[in-house]
Structure formats: C-alpha cells, structure tokens
Biopython code that builds the backbone (N, CA, C, O; Angstrom):
import numpy as np
from Bio.PDB.StructureBuilder import StructureBuilder

atoms = [
    (1, "UNK", "N", (120.438, 38.421, -1.166)),
    (1, "UNK", "CA", (121.135, 37.509, -2.048)),
    (1, "UNK", "C", (120.114, 36.835, -2.949)),
    (1, "UNK", "O", (119.109, 36.308, -2.470)),
    (2, "UNK", "N", (120.362, 36.850, -4.222)),
    (2, "UNK", "CA", (119.414, 36.247, -5.150)),
    (2, "UNK", "C", (119.526, 34.734, -5.138)),
    (2, "UNK", "O", (120.494, 34.178, -4.619)),
    (3, "UNK", "N", (118.550, 34.083, -5.700)),
    (3, "UNK", "CA", (118.532, 32.620, -5.760)),
    (3, "UNK", "C", (118.561, 32.150, -7.206)),
    (3, "UNK", "O", (117.929, 31.147, -7.539)),
    (4, "UNK", "N", (119.270, 32.843, -8.058)),
    (4, "UNK", "CA", (119.273, 32.534, -9.476)),
    (4, "UNK", "C", (119.767, 31.126, -9.757)),
    (4, "UNK", "O", (119.318, 30.508, -10.723)),
    (5, "UNK", "N", (120.682, 30.593, -8.942)),
    (5, "UNK", "CA", (121.220, 29.271, -9.225)),
    (5, "UNK", "C", (120.191, 28.170, -9.006)),
    (5, "UNK", "O", (120.431, 27.032, -9.411)),
    (6, "UNK", "N", (119.067, 28.463, -8.386)),
    (6, "UNK", "CA", (118.084, 27.437, -8.089)),
    (6, "UNK", "C", (117.055, 27.261, -9.190)),
    (6, "UNK", "O", (116.123, 26.470, -9.039)),
    (7, "UNK", "N", (117.200, 27.971, -10.281)),
    (7, "UNK", "CA", (116.269, 27.819, -11.394)),
    (7, "UNK", "C", (117.009, 27.145, -12.541)),
    (7, "UNK", "O", (117.989, 27.684, -13.056)),
    (8, "UNK", "N", (116.547, 25.985, -12.933)),
    (8, "UNK", "CA", (117.135, 25.282, -14.075)),
    (8, "UNK", "C", (116.308, 25.627, -15.294)),
    (8, "UNK", "O", (115.110, 25.346, -15.338)),
    (9, "UNK", "N", (116.932, 26.229, -16.272)),
    (9, "UNK", "CA", (116.220, 26.613, -17.476)),
    (9, "UNK", "C", (115.886, 25.377, -18.294)),
    (9, "UNK", "O", (116.754, 24.543, -18.555)),
    (10, "UNK", "N", (114.628, 25.262, -18.695)),
    (10, "UNK", "CA", (114.181, 24.112, -19.464)),
    (10, "UNK", "C", (114.544, 24.237, -20.929)),
    (10, "UNK", "O", (114.952, 25.300, -21.398)),
    (11, "UNK", "N", (114.390, 23.152, -21.631)),
    (11, "UNK", "CA", (114.597, 23.145, -23.080)),
    (11, "UNK", "C", (113.418, 23.875, -23.719)),
    (11, "UNK", "O", (112.402, 24.090, -23.059)),
    (12, "UNK", "N", (113.533, 24.254, -24.979)),
    (12, "UNK", "CA", (112.403, 24.928, -25.627)),
    (12, "UNK", "C", (111.120, 24.107, -25.491)),
    (12, "UNK", "O", (111.102, 22.910, -25.777)),
    (13, "UNK", "N", (110.060, 24.763, -25.054)),
    (13, "UNK", "CA", (108.787, 24.080, -24.851)),
    (13, "UNK", "C", (108.604, 23.527, -23.449)),
    (13, "UNK", "O", (107.515, 23.065, -23.107)),
    (14, "UNK", "N", (109.668, 23.565, -22.614)),
    (14, "UNK", "CA", (109.575, 23.106, -21.234)),
    (14, "UNK", "C", (109.676, 24.306, -20.307)),
    (14, "UNK", "O", (110.297, 25.315, -20.645)),
    (15, "UNK", "N", (109.067, 24.190, -19.146)),
    (15, "UNK", "CA", (109.162, 25.282, -18.183)),
    (15, "UNK", "C", (110.404, 25.102, -17.312)),
    (15, "UNK", "O", (110.970, 24.011, -17.234)),
    (16, "UNK", "N", (110.814, 26.183, -16.664)),
    (16, "UNK", "CA", (111.965, 26.136, -15.763)),
    (16, "UNK", "C", (111.588, 25.356, -14.510)),
    (16, "UNK", "O", (110.417, 25.286, -14.136)),
    (17, "UNK", "N", (112.590, 24.775, -13.871)),
    (17, "UNK", "CA", (112.390, 23.988, -12.656)),
    (17, "UNK", "C", (113.071, 24.720, -11.509)),
    (17, "UNK", "O", (114.218, 25.146, -11.641)),
    (18, "UNK", "N", (112.376, 24.869, -10.384)),
    (18, "UNK", "CA", (112.968, 25.466, -9.193)),
    (18, "UNK", "C", (113.104, 24.386, -8.128)),
    (18, "UNK", "O", (112.164, 23.631, -7.879)),
    (19, "UNK", "N", (114.273, 24.314, -7.501)),
    (19, "UNK", "CA", (114.531, 23.321, -6.460)),
    (19, "UNK", "C", (114.529, 23.988, -5.097)),
    (19, "UNK", "O", (114.937, 25.143, -4.981)),
    (20, "UNK", "N", (114.077, 23.285, -4.056)),
    (20, "UNK", "CA", (114.163, 23.853, -2.706)),
    (20, "UNK", "C", (115.633, 24.116, -2.355)),
    (20, "UNK", "O", (116.504, 23.299, -2.656)),
    (21, "UNK", "N", (115.896, 25.244, -1.727)),
    (21, "UNK", "CA", (117.272, 25.564, -1.368)),
    (21, "UNK", "C", (117.410, 25.637, 0.146)),
    (21, "UNK", "O", (116.433, 25.817, 0.873)),
    (22, "UNK", "N", (118.651, 25.491, 0.599)),
    (22, "UNK", "CA", (118.956, 25.444, 2.026)),
    (22, "UNK", "C", (120.108, 26.394, 2.319)),
    (22, "UNK", "O", (121.093, 26.457, 1.585)),
    (23, "UNK", "N", (119.951, 27.140, 3.430)),
    (23, "UNK", "CA", (120.995, 28.060, 3.856)),
    (23, "UNK", "C", (122.105, 27.248, 4.531)),
    (23, "UNK", "O", (121.871, 26.557, 5.523)),
    (24, "UNK", "N", (123.290, 27.345, 3.986)),
    (24, "UNK", "CA", (124.458, 26.630, 4.508)),
    (24, "UNK", "C", (125.605, 27.626, 4.531)),
    (24, "UNK", "O", (125.781, 28.383, 3.576)),
    (25, "UNK", "N", (126.379, 27.641, 5.590)),
    (25, "UNK", "CA", (127.610, 28.428, 5.595)),
    (25, "UNK", "C", (128.735, 27.449, 5.848)),
    (25, "UNK", "O", (128.971, 27.023, 6.978)),
    (26, "UNK", "N", (129.431, 27.098, 4.765)),
    (26, "UNK", "CA", (130.476, 26.091, 4.859)),
    (26, "UNK", "C", (131.598, 26.439, 3.880)),
    (26, "UNK", "O", (131.345, 26.784, 2.726)),
    (27, "UNK", "N", (132.849, 26.341, 4.361)),
    (27, "UNK", "CA", (133.967, 26.567, 3.450)),
    (27, "UNK", "C", (133.965, 25.526, 2.331)),
    (27, "UNK", "O", (133.534, 24.389, 2.526)),
    (28, "UNK", "N", (134.441, 25.922, 1.185)),
    (28, "UNK", "CA", (134.547, 25.000, 0.057)),
    (28, "UNK", "C", (135.716, 25.433, -0.810)),
    (28, "UNK", "O", (136.370, 26.438, -0.529)),
    (29, "UNK", "N", (135.972, 24.678, -1.854)),
    (29, "UNK", "CA", (137.050, 24.993, -2.771)),
    (29, "UNK", "C", (136.547, 24.926, -4.202)),
    (29, "UNK", "O", (135.786, 24.030, -4.567)),
    (30, "UNK", "N", (136.979, 25.877, -4.999)),
    (30, "UNK", "CA", (136.758, 25.829, -6.442)),
    (30, "UNK", "C", (138.042, 25.289, -7.049)),
    (30, "UNK", "O", (139.122, 25.830, -6.813)),
    (31, "UNK", "N", (137.926, 24.229, -7.825)),
    (31, "UNK", "CA", (139.079, 23.617, -8.479)),
    (31, "UNK", "C", (138.988, 23.911, -9.971)),
    (31, "UNK", "O", (138.067, 23.457, -10.650)),
    (32, "UNK", "N", (139.940, 24.665, -10.466)),
    (32, "UNK", "CA", (139.995, 24.987, -11.888)),
    (32, "UNK", "C", (140.945, 23.990, -12.530)),
    (32, "UNK", "O", (142.062, 23.796, -12.051)),
    (33, "UNK", "N", (140.509, 23.364, -13.602)),
    (33, "UNK", "CA", (141.292, 22.327, -14.262)),
    (33, "UNK", "C", (142.172, 22.938, -15.339)),
    (33, "UNK", "O", (141.720, 23.750, -16.146)),
    (34, "UNK", "N", (143.436, 22.534, -15.337)),
    (34, "UNK", "CA", (144.390, 23.015, -16.321)),
    (34, "UNK", "C", (144.608, 21.995, -17.419)),
    (34, "UNK", "O", (143.769, 21.125, -17.650)),
    (35, "UNK", "N", (145.725, 22.107, -18.083)),
    (35, "UNK", "CA", (146.048, 21.172, -19.159)),
    (35, "UNK", "C", (146.310, 19.784, -18.593)),
    (35, "UNK", "O", (146.679, 19.641, -17.428)),
    (36, "UNK", "N", (146.123, 18.779, -19.407)),
    (36, "UNK", "CA", (146.309, 17.385, -19.017)),
    (36, "UNK", "C", (145.344, 16.970, -17.895)),
    (36, "UNK", "O", (145.594, 15.993, -17.189)),
    (37, "UNK", "N", (144.236, 17.720, -17.737)),
    (37, "UNK", "CA", (143.208, 17.446, -16.733)),
    (37, "UNK", "C", (143.744, 17.429, -15.305)),
    (37, "UNK", "O", (143.237, 16.692, -14.460)),
    (38, "UNK", "N", (144.758, 18.231, -15.036)),
    (38, "UNK", "CA", (145.306, 18.345, -13.685)),
    (38, "UNK", "C", (144.749, 19.601, -13.035)),
    (38, "UNK", "O", (144.515, 20.611, -13.699)),
    (39, "UNK", "N", (144.539, 19.521, -11.716)),
    (39, "UNK", "CA", (144.056, 20.702, -10.992)),
    (39, "UNK", "C", (145.078, 21.826, -11.152)),
    (39, "UNK", "O", (146.253, 21.669, -10.822)),
    (40, "UNK", "N", (144.616, 22.937, -11.653)),
    (40, "UNK", "CA", (145.499, 24.064, -11.929)),
    (40, "UNK", "C", (145.522, 25.036, -10.761)),
    (40, "UNK", "O", (146.591, 25.427, -10.291)),
    (41, "UNK", "N", (144.348, 25.424, -10.296)),
    (41, "UNK", "CA", (144.241, 26.444, -9.264)),
    (41, "UNK", "C", (143.120, 26.079, -8.309)),
    (41, "UNK", "O", (142.113, 25.499, -8.715)),
    (42, "UNK", "N", (143.298, 26.423, -7.025)),
    (42, "UNK", "CA", (142.254, 26.231, -6.021)),
    (42, "UNK", "C", (141.938, 27.585, -5.401)),
    (42, "UNK", "O", (142.836, 28.356, -5.062)),
    (43, "UNK", "N", (140.636, 27.862, -5.258)),
    (43, "UNK", "CA", (140.175, 29.078, -4.598)),
    (43, "UNK", "C", (139.313, 28.683, -3.411)),
    (43, "UNK", "O", (138.761, 27.583, -3.378)),
    (44, "UNK", "N", (139.194, 29.578, -2.434)),
    (44, "UNK", "CA", (138.483, 29.294, -1.195)),
    (44, "UNK", "C", (137.230, 30.167, -1.040)),
    (44, "UNK", "O", (137.277, 31.161, -0.315)),
    (45, "UNK", "N", (136.115, 29.829, -1.696)),
    (45, "UNK", "CA", (134.879, 30.591, -1.477)),
    (45, "UNK", "C", (134.149, 30.091, -0.227)),
    (45, "UNK", "O", (134.617, 29.176, 0.450)),
    (46, "UNK", "N", (133.022, 30.690, 0.065)),
    (46, "UNK", "CA", (132.153, 30.257, 1.155)),
    (46, "UNK", "C", (130.811, 29.869, 0.560)),
    (46, "UNK", "O", (130.178, 30.664, -0.136)),
    (47, "UNK", "N", (130.381, 28.651, 0.835)),
    (47, "UNK", "CA", (129.078, 28.171, 0.381)),
    (47, "UNK", "C", (128.003, 28.829, 1.236)),
    (47, "UNK", "O", (128.064, 28.763, 2.463)),
    (48, "UNK", "N", (127.006, 29.471, 0.594)),
    (48, "UNK", "CA", (125.938, 30.182, 1.310)),
    (48, "UNK", "C", (124.586, 29.487, 1.201)),
    (48, "UNK", "O", (123.865, 29.389, 2.194)),
    (49, "UNK", "N", (124.233, 29.008, 0.026)),
    (49, "UNK", "CA", (122.966, 28.322, -0.219)),
    (49, "UNK", "C", (123.232, 27.158, -1.150)),
    (49, "UNK", "O", (124.154, 27.198, -1.964)),
    (50, "UNK", "N", (122.412, 26.109, -1.024)),
    (50, "UNK", "CA", (122.588, 24.955, -1.899)),
    (50, "UNK", "C", (121.236, 24.308, -2.164)),
    (50, "UNK", "O", (120.332, 24.376, -1.331)),
    (51, "UNK", "N", (121.107, 23.693, -3.308)),
    (51, "UNK", "CA", (119.966, 22.854, -3.663)),
    (51, "UNK", "C", (120.536, 21.658, -4.404)),
    (51, "UNK", "O", (121.751, 21.561, -4.577)),
    (52, "UNK", "N", (119.676, 20.745, -4.844)),
    (52, "UNK", "CA", (120.194, 19.612, -5.603)),
    (52, "UNK", "C", (120.682, 20.054, -6.982)),
    (52, "UNK", "O", (121.420, 19.322, -7.641)),
    (53, "UNK", "N", (120.277, 21.239, -7.418)),
    (53, "UNK", "CA", (120.613, 21.705, -8.758)),
    (53, "UNK", "C", (121.705, 22.747, -8.837)),
    (53, "UNK", "O", (122.256, 22.970, -9.914)),
    (54, "UNK", "N", (122.041, 23.403, -7.713)),
    (54, "UNK", "CA", (123.044, 24.464, -7.781)),
    (54, "UNK", "C", (123.357, 25.031, -6.416)),
    (54, "UNK", "O", (122.858, 24.552, -5.398)),
    (55, "UNK", "N", (124.194, 26.060, -6.406)),
    (55, "UNK", "CA", (124.625, 26.665, -5.149)),
    (55, "UNK", "C", (124.934, 28.140, -5.365)),
    (55, "UNK", "O", (125.150, 28.594, -6.489)),
    (56, "UNK", "N", (124.949, 28.873, -4.261)),
    (56, "UNK", "CA", (125.357, 30.267, -4.258)),
    (56, "UNK", "C", (126.577, 30.378, -3.352)),
    (56, "UNK", "O", (126.561, 29.920, -2.209)),
    (57, "UNK", "N", (127.629, 30.989, -3.874)),
    (57, "UNK", "CA", (128.888, 31.112, -3.154)),
    (57, "UNK", "C", (129.244, 32.568, -2.954)),
    (57, "UNK", "O", (128.881, 33.419, -3.766)),
    (58, "UNK", "N", (129.953, 32.858, -1.876)),
    (58, "UNK", "CA", (130.618, 34.156, -1.711)),
    (58, "UNK", "C", (132.015, 33.966, -2.265)),
    (58, "UNK", "O", (132.753, 33.086, -1.821)),
    (59, "UNK", "N", (132.379, 34.795, -3.240)),
    (59, "UNK", "CA", (133.657, 34.604, -3.917)),
    (59, "UNK", "C", (134.216, 35.948, -4.333)),
    (59, "UNK", "O", (133.459, 36.868, -4.643)),
    (60, "UNK", "N", (135.507, 36.071, -4.342)),
    (60, "UNK", "CA", (136.193, 37.301, -4.703)),
    (60, "UNK", "C", (135.781, 37.745, -6.110)),
    (60, "UNK", "O", (135.993, 37.025, -7.086)),
    (61, "UNK", "N", (135.198, 38.921, -6.197)),
    (61, "UNK", "CA", (134.681, 39.425, -7.473)),
    (61, "UNK", "C", (135.786, 39.721, -8.481)),
    (61, "UNK", "O", (135.524, 39.770, -9.682)),
    (62, "UNK", "N", (137.011, 39.918, -8.016)),
    (62, "UNK", "CA", (138.109, 40.273, -8.906)),
    (62, "UNK", "C", (138.704, 39.060, -9.627)),
    (62, "UNK", "O", (139.445, 39.225, -10.597)),
    (63, "UNK", "N", (138.395, 37.856, -9.172)),
    (63, "UNK", "CA", (138.974, 36.651, -9.764)),
    (63, "UNK", "C", (138.071, 36.141, -10.882)),
    (63, "UNK", "O", (136.886, 35.883, -10.671)),
    (64, "UNK", "N", (138.644, 36.000, -12.069)),
    (64, "UNK", "CA", (137.909, 35.458, -13.205)),
    (64, "UNK", "C", (137.999, 33.937, -13.193)),
    (64, "UNK", "O", (139.046, 33.364, -12.891)),
    (65, "UNK", "N", (136.897, 33.303, -13.523)),
    (65, "UNK", "CA", (136.831, 31.847, -13.574)),
    (65, "UNK", "C", (136.448, 31.394, -14.974)),
    (65, "UNK", "O", (135.814, 32.140, -15.720)),
    (66, "UNK", "N", (136.834, 30.162, -15.335)),
    (66, "UNK", "CA", (136.304, 29.617, -16.580)),
    (66, "UNK", "C", (134.824, 29.290, -16.385)),
    (66, "UNK", "O", (134.340, 29.281, -15.254)),
    (67, "UNK", "N", (134.115, 29.027, -17.452)),
    (67, "UNK", "CA", (132.686, 28.713, -17.374)),
    (67, "UNK", "C", (132.425, 27.445, -16.553)),
    (67, "UNK", "O", (131.428, 27.371, -15.834)),
    (68, "UNK", "N", (133.313, 26.448, -16.655)),
    (68, "UNK", "CA", (133.134, 25.173, -15.959)),
    (68, "UNK", "C", (134.300, 24.914, -15.012)),
    (68, "UNK", "O", (135.449, 25.223, -15.328)),
    (69, "UNK", "N", (133.994, 24.343, -13.849)),
    (69, "UNK", "CA", (135.009, 24.033, -12.839)),
    (69, "UNK", "C", (134.411, 23.014, -11.875)),
    (69, "UNK", "O", (133.270, 22.588, -12.054)),
    (70, "UNK", "N", (135.165, 22.624, -10.863)),
    (70, "UNK", "CA", (134.687, 21.688, -9.856)),
    (70, "UNK", "C", (134.565, 22.391, -8.518)),
    (70, "UNK", "O", (135.318, 23.317, -8.217)),
    (71, "UNK", "N", (133.609, 21.940, -7.716)),
    (71, "UNK", "CA", (133.390, 22.453, -6.368)),
    (71, "UNK", "C", (133.585, 21.309, -5.391)),
    (71, "UNK", "O", (133.040, 20.221, -5.578)),
    (72, "UNK", "N", (134.368, 21.558, -4.346)),
    (72, "UNK", "CA", (134.615, 20.566, -3.306)),
    (72, "UNK", "C", (134.199, 21.203, -1.983)),
    (72, "UNK", "O", (134.733, 22.243, -1.600)),
    (73, "UNK", "N", (133.255, 20.588, -1.289)),
    (73, "UNK", "CA", (132.728, 21.121, -0.028)),
    (73, "UNK", "C", (133.484, 20.491, 1.131)),
    (73, "UNK", "O", (133.681, 19.276, 1.156)),
    (74, "UNK", "N", (133.915, 21.312, 2.098)),
    (74, "UNK", "CA", (134.648, 20.794, 3.256)),
    (74, "UNK", "C", (133.865, 19.668, 3.919)),
    (74, "UNK", "O", (132.661, 19.781, 4.150)),
    (75, "UNK", "N", (134.568, 18.580, 4.220)),
    (75, "UNK", "CA", (133.954, 17.428, 4.863)),
    (75, "UNK", "C", (133.520, 16.357, 3.883)),
    (75, "UNK", "O", (133.056, 15.295, 4.300)),
    (76, "UNK", "N", (133.661, 16.612, 2.575)),
    (76, "UNK", "CA", (133.252, 15.657, 1.539)),
    (76, "UNK", "C", (134.398, 15.480, 0.548)),
    (76, "UNK", "O", (135.127, 16.427, 0.251)),
    (77, "UNK", "N", (134.549, 14.264, 0.044)),
    (77, "UNK", "CA", (135.599, 13.977, -0.943)),
    (77, "UNK", "C", (135.164, 14.284, -2.369)),
    (77, "UNK", "O", (136.005, 14.461, -3.251)),
    (78, "UNK", "N", (133.869, 14.349, -2.598)),
    (78, "UNK", "CA", (133.331, 14.510, -3.951)),
    (78, "UNK", "C", (133.730, 15.841, -4.576)),
    (78, "UNK", "O", (133.738, 16.878, -3.911)),
    (79, "UNK", "N", (134.059, 15.796, -5.851)),
    (79, "UNK", "CA", (134.279, 17.005, -6.640)),
    (79, "UNK", "C", (133.061, 17.136, -7.540)),
    (79, "UNK", "O", (132.801, 16.269, -8.375)),
    (80, "UNK", "N", (132.318, 18.217, -7.370)),
    (80, "UNK", "CA", (131.047, 18.419, -8.066)),
    (80, "UNK", "C", (131.283, 19.304, -9.284)),
    (80, "UNK", "O", (131.750, 20.436, -9.149)),
    (81, "UNK", "N", (130.968, 18.801, -10.458)),
    (81, "UNK", "CA", (131.099, 19.586, -11.677)),
    (81, "UNK", "C", (130.087, 20.720, -11.690)),
    (81, "UNK", "O", (128.909, 20.509, -11.402)),
    (82, "UNK", "N", (130.546, 21.926, -12.023)),
    (82, "UNK", "CA", (129.697, 23.126, -11.980)),
    (82, "UNK", "C", (129.881, 23.986, -13.217)),
    (82, "UNK", "O", (130.876, 23.886, -13.935)),
    (83, "UNK", "N", (128.889, 24.833, -13.440)),
    (83, "UNK", "CA", (128.972, 25.877, -14.454)),
    (83, "UNK", "C", (128.466, 27.172, -13.821)),
    (83, "UNK", "O", (127.453, 27.176, -13.121)),
    (84, "UNK", "N", (129.170, 28.259, -14.070)),
    (84, "UNK", "CA", (128.742, 29.561, -13.565)),
    (84, "UNK", "C", (127.495, 30.000, -14.322)),
    (84, "UNK", "O", (127.464, 29.956, -15.552)),
    (85, "UNK", "N", (126.453, 30.430, -13.580)),
    (85, "UNK", "CA", (125.232, 30.915, -14.225)),
    (85, "UNK", "C", (124.894, 32.347, -13.831)),
    (85, "UNK", "O", (124.077, 32.995, -14.484)),
    (86, "UNK", "N", (125.517, 32.842, -12.771)),
    (86, "UNK", "CA", (125.201, 34.190, -12.288)),
    (86, "UNK", "C", (126.395, 34.718, -11.511)),
    (86, "UNK", "O", (127.034, 33.994, -10.748)),
    (87, "UNK", "N", (126.680, 35.997, -11.725)),
    (87, "UNK", "CA", (127.746, 36.625, -10.946)),
    (87, "UNK", "C", (127.424, 38.094, -10.766)),
    (87, "UNK", "O", (127.210, 38.820, -11.737)),
    (88, "UNK", "N", (127.393, 38.526, -9.520)),
    (88, "UNK", "CA", (127.133, 39.919, -9.204)),
    (88, "UNK", "C", (127.954, 40.270, -7.969)),
    (88, "UNK", "O", (127.624, 39.854, -6.858)),
    (89, "UNK", "N", (129.011, 41.029, -8.165)),
    (89, "UNK", "CA", (129.902, 41.343, -7.051)),
    (89, "UNK", "C", (130.506, 40.066, -6.504)),
    (89, "UNK", "O", (131.078, 39.270, -7.249)),
    (90, "UNK", "N", (130.377, 39.873, -5.194)),
    (90, "UNK", "CA", (130.929, 38.676, -4.549)),
    (90, "UNK", "C", (129.992, 37.476, -4.644)),
    (90, "UNK", "O", (130.330, 36.390, -4.173)),
    (91, "UNK", "N", (128.834, 37.656, -5.241)),
    (91, "UNK", "CA", (127.840, 36.583, -5.349)),
    (91, "UNK", "C", (128.090, 35.766, -6.623)),
    (91, "UNK", "O", (128.075, 36.307, -7.729)),
    (92, "UNK", "N", (128.317, 34.465, -6.454)),
    (92, "UNK", "CA", (128.571, 33.566, -7.577)),
    (92, "UNK", "C", (127.555, 32.433, -7.543)),
    (92, "UNK", "O", (127.570, 31.612, -6.626)),
    (93, "UNK", "N", (126.675, 32.384, -8.533)),
    (93, "UNK", "CA", (125.685, 31.318, -8.635)),
    (93, "UNK", "C", (126.177, 30.246, -9.589)),
    (93, "UNK", "O", (126.631, 30.550, -10.692)),
    (94, "UNK", "N", (126.088, 28.991, -9.167)),
    (94, "UNK", "CA", (126.532, 27.886, -10.014)),
    (94, "UNK", "C", (125.408, 26.871, -10.175)),
    (94, "UNK", "O", (124.570, 26.693, -9.292)),
    (95, "UNK", "N", (125.417, 26.211, -11.330)),
    (95, "UNK", "CA", (124.518, 25.103, -11.615)),
    (95, "UNK", "C", (125.376, 23.849, -11.636)),
    (95, "UNK", "O", (126.450, 23.835, -12.238)),
    (96, "UNK", "N", (124.904, 22.798, -10.978)),
    (96, "UNK", "CA", (125.645, 21.545, -10.983)),
    (96, "UNK", "C", (125.416, 20.829, -12.305)),
    (96, "UNK", "O", (124.321, 20.887, -12.865)),
    (97, "UNK", "N", (126.443, 20.158, -12.804)),
    (97, "UNK", "CA", (126.323, 19.425, -14.059)),
    (97, "UNK", "C", (125.356, 18.252, -13.939)),
    (97, "UNK", "O", (124.727, 17.858, -14.921)),
    (98, "UNK", "N", (125.241, 17.699, -12.741)),
    (98, "UNK", "CA", (124.276, 16.632, -12.439)),
    (98, "UNK", "C", (123.595, 17.000, -11.128)),
    (98, "UNK", "O", (124.193, 17.650, -10.270)),
    (99, "UNK", "N", (122.344, 16.583, -10.977)),
    (99, "UNK", "CA", (121.646, 16.841, -9.715)),
    (99, "UNK", "C", (122.344, 16.091, -8.583)),
    (99, "UNK", "O", (122.774, 14.951, -8.757)),
    (100, "UNK", "N", (122.452, 16.740, -7.422)),
    (100, "UNK", "CA", (123.027, 16.078, -6.254)),
    (100, "UNK", "C", (122.077, 15.003, -5.750)),
    (100, "UNK", "O", (120.859, 15.138, -5.861)),
    (101, "UNK", "N", (122.629, 13.956, -5.208)),
    (101, "UNK", "CA", (121.822, 12.920, -4.578)),
    (101, "UNK", "C", (121.189, 13.502, -3.313)),
    (101, "UNK", "O", (121.827, 14.261, -2.585)),
    (102, "UNK", "N", (119.941, 13.143, -3.061)),
    (102, "UNK", "CA", (119.243, 13.640, -1.860)),
    (102, "UNK", "C", (120.017, 13.282, -0.592)),
    (102, "UNK", "O", (120.074, 14.084, 0.341)),
    (103, "UNK", "N", (120.611, 12.090, -0.546)),
    (103, "UNK", "CA", (121.356, 11.673, 0.644)),
    (103, "UNK", "C", (122.570, 12.570, 0.882)),
    (103, "UNK", "O", (122.889, 12.878, 2.031)),
    (104, "UNK", "N", (123.246, 12.991, -0.175)),
    (104, "UNK", "CA", (124.381, 13.909, -0.041)),
    (104, "UNK", "C", (123.914, 15.218, 0.583)),
    (104, "UNK", "O", (124.548, 15.736, 1.502)),
    (105, "UNK", "N", (122.808, 15.746, 0.082)),
    (105, "UNK", "CA", (122.272, 17.003, 0.598)),
    (105, "UNK", "C", (121.824, 16.861, 2.048)),
    (105, "UNK", "O", (122.076, 17.749, 2.862)),
    (106, "UNK", "N", (121.160, 15.750, 2.381)),
    (106, "UNK", "CA", (120.747, 15.513, 3.777)),
    (106, "UNK", "C", (121.954, 15.446, 4.708)),
    (106, "UNK", "O", (121.922, 16.000, 5.807)),
    (107, "UNK", "N", (123.007, 14.778, 4.279)),
    (107, "UNK", "CA", (124.219, 14.672, 5.098)),
    (107, "UNK", "C", (124.836, 16.041, 5.316)),
    (107, "UNK", "O", (125.260, 16.358, 6.427)),
    (108, "UNK", "N", (124.893, 16.857, 4.275)),
    (108, "UNK", "CA", (125.432, 18.213, 4.380)),
    (108, "UNK", "C", (124.611, 19.054, 5.360)),
    (108, "UNK", "O", (125.177, 19.790, 6.169)),
    (109, "UNK", "N", (123.301, 18.952, 5.294)),
    (109, "UNK", "CA", (122.427, 19.716, 6.198)),
    (109, "UNK", "C", (122.614, 19.242, 7.638)),
    (109, "UNK", "O", (122.672, 20.057, 8.560)),
    (110, "UNK", "N", (122.708, 17.925, 7.831)),
    (110, "UNK", "CA", (122.951, 17.395, 9.186)),
    (110, "UNK", "C", (124.280, 17.889, 9.746)),
    (110, "UNK", "O", (124.366, 18.259, 10.916)),
    (111, "UNK", "N", (125.320, 17.894, 8.907)),
    (111, "UNK", "CA", (126.629, 18.409, 9.348)),
    (111, "UNK", "C", (126.518, 19.873, 9.766)),
    (111, "UNK", "O", (127.069, 20.275, 10.791)),
    (112, "UNK", "N", (125.823, 20.649, 8.988)),
    (112, "UNK", "CA", (125.641, 22.064, 9.291)),
    (112, "UNK", "C", (124.900, 22.235, 10.620)),
    (112, "UNK", "O", (125.288, 23.053, 11.455)),
    (113, "UNK", "N", (123.845, 21.465, 10.803)),
    (113, "UNK", "CA", (123.052, 21.553, 12.024)),
    (113, "UNK", "C", (123.864, 21.124, 13.235)),
    (113, "UNK", "O", (123.819, 21.787, 14.271)),
    (114, "UNK", "N", (124.608, 20.025, 13.126)),
    (114, "UNK", "CA", (125.372, 19.503, 14.271)),
    (114, "UNK", "C", (126.554, 20.392, 14.620)),
    (114, "UNK", "O", (127.004, 20.391, 15.766)),
    (115, "UNK", "N", (127.072, 21.159, 13.649)),
    (115, "UNK", "CA", (128.204, 22.042, 13.928)),
    (115, "UNK", "C", (127.753, 23.328, 14.625)),
    (115, "UNK", "O", (128.575, 24.069, 15.163)),
    (116, "UNK", "N", (126.454, 23.583, 14.612)),
    (116, "UNK", "CA", (125.929, 24.762, 15.307)),
    (116, "UNK", "C", (126.189, 26.060, 14.593)),
    (116, "UNK", "O", (126.058, 27.122, 15.203)),
    (117, "UNK", "N", (126.551, 26.024, 13.327)),
    (117, "UNK", "CA", (126.814, 27.258, 12.578)),
    (117, "UNK", "C", (125.550, 27.882, 12.064)),
    (117, "UNK", "O", (125.598, 28.926, 11.413)),
]
sb = StructureBuilder()
sb.init_structure("model")
sb.init_model(0)
sb.init_chain("A")
sb.init_seg("    ")
for serial, (resi, resn, name, xyz) in enumerate(atoms, 1):
    if name == "N":
        sb.init_residue(resn, " ", resi, " ")
    sb.init_atom(name, np.array(xyz, "f"), 0.0, 1.0, " ", f" {name:<3s}", serial, name[0])
structure = sb.get_structure()
C-alpha cells in the first residue's frame, strides 16, 4: 500500500512535507455533501493509515466520489474535511483540509491499541 497521502505538496519554491503515519484499522464513513449543504450519501470505507495530514482508506473502486468530502471515524463526532489525492483500485488516499490536532491522533492511536485490533 502506498503512502501518497502522507506527502503534502508545497507551494512553488517550497519542498514537500512528509508526516509520520500510523497503521490503524478502523471503520469510518465518507459523507458526501449534497445541495443545501445536507449530507447526501454515506459510504463505509476502512481506515488503514493516518497522519496529521491525511489518510489511506480501503474503499470500493467502483464508487465515484467528488473531489471534496467529509470523513467521520468511528468513535469520534468530528467530521474531517478531505480531498482525494490518490486512487488506485480499492486504495483511496486523502489529504485533510486542515492538519489534525496531535491530541486527536493520540486518542485514535490509544483507542486502536486498547481495542486490540
């Protein structure tokens, strides 16, 4: 599995930034927004890797997504704004619109560790 979502492309004259990534296997939801900013469709991918800058999901290759959508990770109320940056078969790499807070990532890792998955 590639780690393309962990590289943030810099602006012209800046170098790319790579963030440490963590192996996580956790159910999540992709929320596609419809008209009037209402949730239109929900899909059930599996979160495989995450960093403060992006994530890699297992997702049905036959389903087309818009460029931007929200990601909701099981056990958390937050809806994380995302943009698709890579797609190869069932592999879907996303970049978060804002960097995740370190505390959010630590909590997610602790949940993963305590669940024994």
